[in-house]
C-alpha positions as CSV (number, residue, x, y, z in Angstrom):
1,M,146.6,41.7,76.5
2,N,146.5,45.1,78.2
3,G,149.4,46.5,80.1
4,F,149.5,46.0,83.9
5,G,151.7,46.6,86.9
6,Y,153.3,43.8,88.9
7,L,154.0,43.6,92.6
8,R,155.5,40.8,94.7
9,P,154.6,41.5,98.4
10,G,156.6,40.2,101.3
11,S,153.7,39.4,103.6
12,V,150.0,38.8,103.6
13,Q,149.5,42.2,105.3
14,E,151.5,43.9,102.5
15,A,149.5,42.1,99.8
16,V,146.1,43.2,101.3
17,E,147.3,46.8,101.7
18,A,148.5,46.9,98.1
19,Y,145.2,45.6,96.9
20,A,143.3,48.3,98.9
21,A,145.6,51.0,97.4
22,H,145.1,49.9,93.8
23,P,141.6,49.8,92.4
24,G,141.5,47.1,89.7
25,A,144.2,44.9,91.3
26,R,144.1,41.1,91.2
27,Y,145.9,38.5,93.2
28,L,148.0,36.1,91.2
29,A,149.2,32.7,92.3
30,G,149.3,29.8,89.8
31,G,147.6,31.9,87.2
32,T,146.1,28.9,85.4
33,N,142.7,30.7,85.1
34,L,143.4,34.4,85.6
35,V,146.1,34.6,82.9
36,D,143.8,32.8,80.4
37,L,141.0,35.4,81.1
38,M,143.5,38.2,80.7
39,K,144.5,36.8,77.2
40,L,140.8,36.7,76.3
41,G,140.2,40.3,77.5
42,V,137.7,39.2,80.1
43,E,140.0,40.2,83.0
44,R,141.9,43.5,82.7
45,P,143.7,44.1,86.0
46,A,145.6,47.3,86.5
47,L,148.0,45.5,88.9
48,L,148.9,41.9,89.6
49,I,149.8,41.2,93.2
50,D,151.9,38.0,93.1
51,V,151.1,36.0,96.3
52,G,152.7,32.8,95.0
53,R,155.8,33.1,97.2
54,L,154.0,34.1,100.5
55,P,154.4,31.5,103.3
56,L,151.1,29.9,102.5
57,A,152.3,26.6,100.9
58,G,152.2,24.3,103.9
59,I,149.8,21.6,105.1
60,E,149.7,21.7,108.9
61,E,148.2,19.3,111.3
62,L,146.4,21.1,114.2
63,P,146.1,19.8,117.7
64,D,142.4,18.9,117.3
65,G,143.2,16.6,114.4
66,S,142.1,19.0,111.6
67,L,144.4,19.9,108.7
68,R,145.1,23.5,107.6
69,V,145.9,23.7,103.9
70,G,147.7,26.9,102.9
71,A,146.3,28.9,100.0
72,T,149.3,28.4,97.7
73,V,149.5,24.6,98.2
74,R,149.6,23.1,94.7
75,N,146.7,20.9,93.7
76,S,149.0,18.0,92.9
77,D,150.7,18.3,96.3
78,L,147.3,18.4,98.1
79,A,146.0,15.4,96.2
80,A,149.1,13.4,97.0
81,D,149.5,14.2,100.7
82,P,149.1,10.9,102.6
83,R,147.0,12.5,105.3
84,V,144.5,13.9,102.7
85,R,144.4,10.6,100.8
86,D,143.8,8.6,104.0
87,R,141.4,10.9,105.9
88,Y,139.7,12.9,103.2
89,P,139.7,10.6,100.1
90,A,136.9,12.5,98.3
91,L,139.2,15.6,98.2
92,S,142.1,13.8,96.7
93,Q,139.9,12.1,94.2
94,A,138.2,15.4,93.2
95,L,141.6,17.1,92.7
96,L,142.9,14.3,90.5
97,S,139.8,14.4,88.3
98,G,140.4,18.0,87.5
99,A,142.5,19.6,84.7
100,S,145.8,17.8,83.7
101,G,148.9,16.9,85.6
102,Q,150.7,19.9,84.3
103,L,148.0,22.3,85.4
104,R,147.6,20.6,88.8
105,N,151.3,21.2,89.4
106,A,150.7,25.0,88.9
107,A,147.2,25.5,90.2
108,T,146.8,26.5,93.9
109,T,144.2,25.8,96.6
110,G,143.0,29.4,96.7
111,G,143.1,29.8,93.0
112,N,141.0,26.7,92.5
113,L,138.3,28.2,94.7
114,L,138.3,31.4,92.8
115,Q,138.4,30.1,89.3
116,R,135.6,31.4,87.1
117,T,133.0,29.7,85.0
118,R,133.9,28.2,81.7
119,C,130.6,29.3,80.1
120,P,131.5,30.2,76.5
121,Y,129.3,33.3,76.6
122,F,131.3,34.6,79.6
123,Q,134.6,34.0,77.8
124,D,133.5,35.6,74.4
125,L,133.5,39.4,74.5
126,D,131.2,39.4,71.4
127,K,128.4,37.6,73.3
128,P,126.0,39.0,76.0
129,C,126.8,37.9,79.5
130,N,125.5,39.4,82.7
131,K,128.4,37.9,84.7
132,R,131.0,39.7,82.5
133,E,128.9,42.8,81.8
134,P,125.9,43.2,84.1
135,G,122.8,44.2,82.2
136,S,123.9,42.8,78.9
137,G,121.8,39.7,79.1
138,C,122.4,36.0,79.3
139,G,123.2,34.6,75.9
140,A,123.2,31.0,77.1
141,R,119.6,31.0,78.3
142,D,118.2,30.9,74.7
143,G,121.5,29.7,73.2
144,V,123.7,26.7,73.8
145,H,123.2,25.6,77.4
146,R,123.7,21.8,77.4
147,D,126.4,22.2,80.1
148,H,124.6,24.8,82.2
149,A,122.8,24.9,85.5
150,V,119.7,23.0,86.5
151,L,119.6,24.1,90.2
152,G,119.6,27.6,91.7
153,H,119.9,29.5,88.4
154,S,118.2,32.8,87.7
155,E,116.9,34.6,84.7
156,H,120.2,36.6,84.7
157,C,122.7,33.7,84.7
158,I,122.7,29.9,84.2
159,A,126.5,29.3,84.4
160,T,128.0,26.6,86.5
161,N,130.9,26.6,88.9
162,P,133.8,24.6,87.4
163,S,135.7,23.5,90.5
164,D,135.9,19.8,91.5
165,M,137.8,20.6,94.6
166,A,135.2,22.9,95.9
167,V,132.5,20.2,95.7
168,A,134.5,17.9,97.9
169,L,135.3,20.7,100.4
170,A,131.6,21.5,100.7
171,A,130.7,17.9,101.5
172,L,133.5,17.6,104.0
173,D,132.4,20.7,106.0
174,A,135.7,22.5,105.2
175,Q,136.1,26.2,106.0
176,V,137.8,28.9,103.9
177,E,140.2,31.2,105.8
178,L,140.3,34.8,104.6
179,Y,142.3,37.9,105.5
180,G,141.4,41.5,104.6
181,T,141.6,45.0,105.8
182,E,139.1,44.2,108.6
183,G,141.2,41.2,109.8
184,A,140.8,37.5,109.6
185,R,137.6,35.5,109.2
186,R,136.3,32.1,108.1
187,L,133.5,31.0,105.8
188,P,132.1,27.5,105.4
189,A,133.2,26.1,102.1
190,A,129.6,25.2,101.3
191,E,128.6,28.9,101.6
192,F,131.7,30.5,100.0
193,H,130.2,30.7,96.5
194,R,127.0,32.6,95.7
195,L,124.0,31.8,93.6
196,P,123.5,34.2,90.7
197,G,120.3,35.9,91.8
198,E,120.3,39.6,90.6
199,H,124.2,39.8,90.7
200,P,125.7,37.0,88.7
201,D,128.9,39.0,88.4
202,R,129.7,38.2,92.1
203,D,130.9,34.6,92.2
204,T,131.6,34.4,96.0
205,W,131.0,36.1,99.3
206,I,134.6,37.2,99.5
207,C,134.9,41.0,100.3
208,P,136.9,43.2,97.9
209,G,140.6,42.8,98.6
210,E,140.3,39.8,100.9
211,L,142.9,37.2,100.3
212,I,142.3,33.4,100.8
213,T,145.0,32.3,103.2
214,G,144.0,28.7,103.7
215,V,141.4,26.0,103.9
216,L,140.6,24.1,107.1
217,L,139.7,20.4,106.8
218,P,137.9,19.6,110.1
219,S,138.6,16.7,112.4
220,A,134.9,15.8,112.5
221,T,135.0,14.4,108.9
222,A,138.5,13.1,109.1
223,G,138.5,9.4,108.4
224,V,134.7,9.3,107.7
225,P,134.3,7.2,104.4
226,S,134.0,9.6,101.5
227,A,134.3,9.5,97.7
228,Y,134.0,11.8,94.6
229,R,132.7,10.8,91.2
230,K,132.5,12.9,88.1
231,A,130.8,12.5,84.7
232,R,132.3,14.3,81.7
233,D,132.4,14.2,77.9
234,R,135.8,12.6,77.7
235,A,138.0,10.6,80.0
236,S,140.2,13.4,81.2
237,Y,140.8,17.2,81.1
238,A,137.1,18.1,81.0
239,F,134.8,19.9,83.3
240,A,132.0,18.1,85.0
241,L,128.6,17.6,83.4
242,A,127.6,16.4,86.8
243,S,129.6,15.3,89.8
244,V,129.0,14.3,93.4
245,A,131.0,14.2,96.7
246,V,129.6,12.1,99.5
247,V,130.7,11.7,103.1
248,L,128.8,8.8,104.7
249,R,129.1,7.2,108.1
250,V,126.9,4.2,109.0
251,A,126.6,2.7,112.5
252,D,124.5,-0.4,113.1
253,G,123.0,-0.2,109.7
254,V,121.8,3.4,110.2
255,V,123.2,6.6,108.7
256,D,124.6,8.9,111.4
257,H,126.5,11.3,109.3
258,A,125.9,12.4,105.7
259,G,127.5,15.2,103.6
260,V,126.4,15.3,100.0
261,A,127.4,18.0,97.4
262,F,126.8,18.1,93.7
263,G,129.0,19.8,91.1
264,G,128.2,20.8,87.5
265,L,124.6,21.6,88.4
266,A,124.7,25.1,89.8
267,H,126.5,28.4,90.1
268,R,128.1,27.0,93.2
269,P,128.8,23.6,94.6
270,W,125.3,22.4,95.6
271,R,125.1,21.1,99.1
272,A,122.2,18.6,99.1
273,R,120.6,19.5,102.4
274,H,117.3,17.8,101.6
275,T,119.1,14.6,100.9
276,E,121.3,14.8,104.0
277,L,118.3,15.4,106.3
278,A,116.4,12.5,104.9
279,L,119.5,10.2,105.2
280,L,120.2,10.9,108.9
281,G,118.7,8.1,111.0
282,A,117.6,6.2,107.9
283,P,118.7,2.7,107.1
284,A,121.7,2.5,104.8
285,T,119.7,0.8,102.0
286,P,119.4,1.5,98.3
287,A,115.7,2.4,98.7
288,A,116.5,4.9,101.4
289,F,119.3,6.4,99.3
290,E,117.1,6.7,96.2
291,G,114.3,8.5,98.1
292,A,116.7,10.9,99.8
293,V,118.4,11.8,96.5
294,E,115.0,12.3,94.8
295,L,114.0,14.9,97.5
296,E,117.0,17.1,96.4
297,L,116.7,16.7,92.6
298,A,113.0,17.4,92.7
299,H,114.0,21.0,93.0
300,A,115.8,21.0,89.7
301,E,114.6,23.3,86.9
302,P,116.3,22.0,83.7
303,L,116.3,24.1,80.6
304,R,115.6,23.1,77.0
305,D,118.8,21.0,76.5
306,N,120.1,20.0,79.9
307,A,117.4,17.8,81.5
308,Y,119.8,14.8,81.2
309,K,121.8,16.3,84.0
310,V,119.1,15.4,86.6
311,S,119.2,11.7,85.9
312,L,123.0,11.8,85.5
313,A,123.4,13.4,88.9
314,R,120.9,10.9,90.5
315,N,122.8,7.9,89.1
316,L,126.2,9.3,90.3
317,A,124.9,10.0,93.8
318,L,123.3,6.6,94.2
319,D,126.4,4.8,92.9
320,V,128.6,6.6,95.4
321,L,126.2,6.1,98.3
322,N,125.8,2.4,97.7
323,R,129.6,2.0,97.3
324,L,130.2,3.7,100.6
325,A,127.6,1.9,102.6
326,P,128.9,-1.2,104.4
327,A,127.6,-4.5,103.1
328,P,124.7,-5.9,105.2
329,A,125.7,-8.5,107.6
330,V,125.1,-12.1,106.6
331,A,122.7,-14.0,108.9
């Protein structure tokens, strides 16, 4: 590991100013991903700005019924919060399906959103990777890509986003709160991450030096039935081969709200807009669910070894949709 400086700012403003004054700086909170990448030589920050003790560790209920989650709230605390478990169960389920108990005790809300791909070509300095070194090529495209993207990939990158939490946030219409030298702003969680396009080295739409200060869970999806399901190679401590978060409200047998997002299929959590549009106003039946999911997955472009992900994602989505739909009334 290379040498680096260390700074513990006393405020969000001081943290942002320090980042702006030190090219090559990185924010540090739980460190569960960043420190690993530093050990591998993938990340080589000149300065670590420790934001872990800033006053961003609370979960606050706002007057409109939404919840504001501070950026340094630990994943385990967020998953266990009674308000989250009751009103946003998909989020709690997603968090509990990720990593291990020890890592969830250290990992933070902001850090989870910013974690980088687990593509082995990205993590190996001896392999070509446009995400790590733009212009070097994508070793996974002609190499080992069983775990890689089937939606939204480009010739430059086929990596997937590893976050479970981000998939649930996308389906729940959450927003990410940011603060930088230009002030505060919000981004929809579903639009926070980028597709690779020509610049796979850019994971998100966050501006240089901006700090995630929190996540807003909206009142509009509070209490709406939701669930998260994940398929992986082993029962625990494994990243998703495919996953799905669904938020579904049915009134009089008809869908009047649908939020669907896939994980493990793309460079970002994949908000299934085609599926959602088809579901709205449709009967809450297995046939309608199947047709709506097919509309989304018809856009998949699997590679040599990962076509199985399409059917896996389809089965996960249909299972969750059918579980969330109320049973038909008995005549």
